[in-house]
C-alpha positions in Angstrom: 10.1 -48.7 91.9 12.7 -50.3 89.6 16.3 -49.2 89.6 19.0 -49.9 87.1 21.7 -52.2 88.1 24.6 -49.7 87.7 22.8 -46.6 88.9 21.3 -45.2 92.1 18.8 -43.2 90.0 15.3 -44.8 89.6 14.4 -45.9 86.1 11.2 -43.9 85.2 10.9 -44.6 81.4 12.6 -43.9 78.1 15.2 -41.2 78.0 13.9 -37.9 76.8 15.8 -35.5 74.5 17.2 -32.7 76.7 18.0 -30.3 74.0 15.1 -28.6 72.1 15.8 -28.0 68.5 15.5 -24.3 68.2 15.0 -22.6 64.8 18.6 -21.5 64.9 19.7 -25.1 65.4 17.5 -26.2 62.5 19.0 -23.6 60.2 22.5 -24.6 61.0 21.6 -28.3 60.7 20.1 -27.7 57.2 23.1 -25.7 56.1 25.5 -28.4 57.2 23.3 -31.1 55.7 23.2 -29.4 52.3 26.9 -28.7 52.4 27.7 -32.4 53.3 25.4 -33.9 50.7 27.8 -33.7 47.7 30.6 -35.1 49.7 28.4 -37.9 51.1 27.3 -38.7 47.5 30.9 -39.0 46.3 31.8 -41.1 49.3 28.8 -43.4 48.7 29.6 -43.9 45.0 33.2 -44.7 45.9 32.2 -47.2 48.6 29.6 -48.8 46.3 32.2 -49.3 43.5 34.8 -50.5 45.9 32.5 -53.1 47.7 30.4 -53.8 44.5 27.2 -53.5 46.5 24.4 -51.1 47.0 23.7 -52.5 50.5 25.1 -49.3 52.1 23.6 -46.3 53.8 22.8 -43.9 51.0 24.0 -40.3 50.5 21.0 -38.8 52.3 21.5 -40.9 55.4 25.3 -40.2 55.4 24.8 -36.4 55.1 22.0 -36.5 57.7 24.3 -38.4 60.1 27.2 -35.9 59.5 24.9 -32.9 60.2 23.6 -34.7 63.2 27.2 -35.1 64.5 28.5 -31.7 63.7 25.6 -29.3 64.5 25.5 -29.9 68.3 29.2 -28.9 68.6 28.3 -25.4 67.4 25.9 -25.0 70.3 28.1 -26.5 73.1 28.7 -24.1 75.9 
């Protein structure tokens, strides 16, 4: 059995997601994603003009990341 260098816990494989995405979580995620989309688009356009490149994460990726960061805080206990 292999063990990690900095852990006494045996390494059994890839980490699994502990939280199950319930329908309520998905509804909140989608609401936050839709709400964040216009702000992410404006920010993306501003960054593209400032840096003069399109080699950036697009507005969908930015809104998805924001919803992915914010939604779990709603369900913290």
